[in-house]
Every structure is written in structure tokens, then in C-alpha cells.
C-alpha positions as CSV (number, residue, x, y, z in Angstrom):
1,M,69.8,15.7,7.0
2,S,69.9,18.8,8.0
3,V,67.1,21.4,7.9
4,S,66.5,25.1,7.7
5,V,64.0,26.8,9.6
6,L,62.0,29.8,8.6
7,L,60.4,32.2,11.2
8,E,58.3,35.3,9.8
9,G,56.1,37.4,11.8
10,F,55.4,41.3,12.0
11,L,56.0,42.8,15.0
12,K,53.5,45.6,16.6
13,E,54.3,49.2,16.5
14,G,57.2,50.0,18.9
15,E,58.5,46.9,19.6
16,R,61.4,46.3,17.4
17,A,63.9,47.2,20.3
18,E,62.5,44.9,22.8
19,F,61.9,41.8,20.6
20,T,65.8,42.4,19.4
21,A,66.8,42.7,22.9
22,L,64.8,39.6,24.2
23,L,66.3,37.4,20.8
24,T,69.4,38.4,21.7
25,E,69.4,36.9,24.9
26,K,67.3,33.8,24.1
27,F,69.8,32.8,20.9
28,K,72.6,32.5,23.4
29,V,70.9,29.6,24.9
30,T,69.6,28.5,21.2
31,Q,73.6,28.0,20.7
32,T,73.7,25.4,23.4
33,F,71.1,23.1,21.9
34,D,72.2,19.5,20.4
35,G,72.0,20.0,16.7
36,F,72.2,23.6,16.6
37,Q,74.3,25.0,13.6
38,T,73.3,29.1,12.9
39,I,70.3,31.6,13.9
40,D,69.9,34.8,12.9
41,L,67.2,37.8,12.9
42,T,66.6,40.0,10.0
43,Y,64.1,42.9,9.4
44,N,62.6,43.7,6.2
45,V,64.2,46.9,5.0
46,E,60.9,48.0,3.3
47,D,58.9,47.4,6.3
48,P,60.7,47.3,10.2
49,N,58.0,45.4,11.4
50,N,58.4,42.4,9.5
51,W,61.3,40.3,10.7
52,V,62.5,36.9,9.7
53,I,64.4,34.1,11.6
54,T,66.5,31.8,9.7
55,E,67.9,28.6,11.6
56,L,70.1,25.7,10.5
57,W,69.5,22.5,12.5
58,E,71.3,19.0,12.4
59,S,68.0,17.4,11.9
60,K,64.1,18.3,12.2
61,E,63.7,16.0,15.6
62,D,66.7,18.1,16.9
63,Y,64.9,21.3,16.0
64,E,61.7,20.0,17.4
65,K,62.9,19.3,20.7
66,Y,64.2,22.8,21.1
67,L,60.7,24.1,19.7
68,Q,59.3,22.2,22.6
69,F,61.6,23.8,24.9
70,R,60.9,27.0,23.6
71,Q,57.2,26.5,24.5
72,E,57.6,25.2,27.4
73,D,60.1,28.0,29.0
74,G,57.5,30.8,27.9
75,T,59.5,32.1,24.8
76,L,56.9,31.4,22.3
77,D,54.3,33.1,24.4
78,Q,56.5,36.4,25.0
79,V,57.2,36.4,21.1
80,A,53.5,36.2,20.2
81,S,52.5,39.2,22.7
82,V,54.8,41.2,20.5
83,C,53.3,40.3,17.4
84,T,50.7,41.4,15.3
85,D,49.3,37.6,14.2
86,A,51.1,34.5,14.9
87,P,54.4,33.9,13.0
88,S,54.5,31.8,10.8
89,V,57.1,28.4,11.1
90,R,58.7,26.7,7.9
91,I,60.8,23.5,7.7
92,F,63.1,22.9,4.6
93,D,65.3,19.7,3.9
94,I,68.5,21.2,2.5
95,V,69.5,19.7,-0.8
96,D,73.4,19.4,-1.6
97,T,73.5,20.8,-5.0
98,T,77.6,20.7,-4.8
99,S,78.2,17.3,-6.4
């Protein structure tokens, strides 16, 4: 079953351009992982330091393998270093409502 992943965090003041550039490069690798479907970075229009990453994966297991890679390659530490607190991560099952 496909899953939707929501990551949300708040950047330290002045980090938005660097964060966007970092994720632009990191997302190129993300797209090569088994089970990957889509990924987007969005910023809150009322708080430009509040960001959300939305991802779609074929399964929770595929996402967990990817997350383990990002932990090992240092990406999670890079993201944490420009944020005010640890980002939240939530994983949701996608329910088909078109039937």
C-alpha cells in the first residue's frame, strides 16, 4: 500500500536559500530509490521559515530504507543543523476513495 510522508520543520532565520539548494541536490538522489513516487518542498506563505516536505512511496518499508540511507549519509544532520528544532515526521496510509 502506498504511503504519504509529511516532514515539517522551522528554519533558523536566514537559512532558507541554503536549505532550498541543499534539498534541490538531495532530491535528485531521492528520485533514484526503489519505491519512490514523488517529493515536494513547500514553504508556508505566512511564515517563510516553516517548511513541509511531502513524499509518496510505494510502501512504508521503501521509505524506511530511504530514511536509513539519509541518516547514514548525514543529510538528517544537515537538515537539523539549519532548523530551530527537530522536524516532525509522519507517515500515512493512502486510502483509495475513487471506487
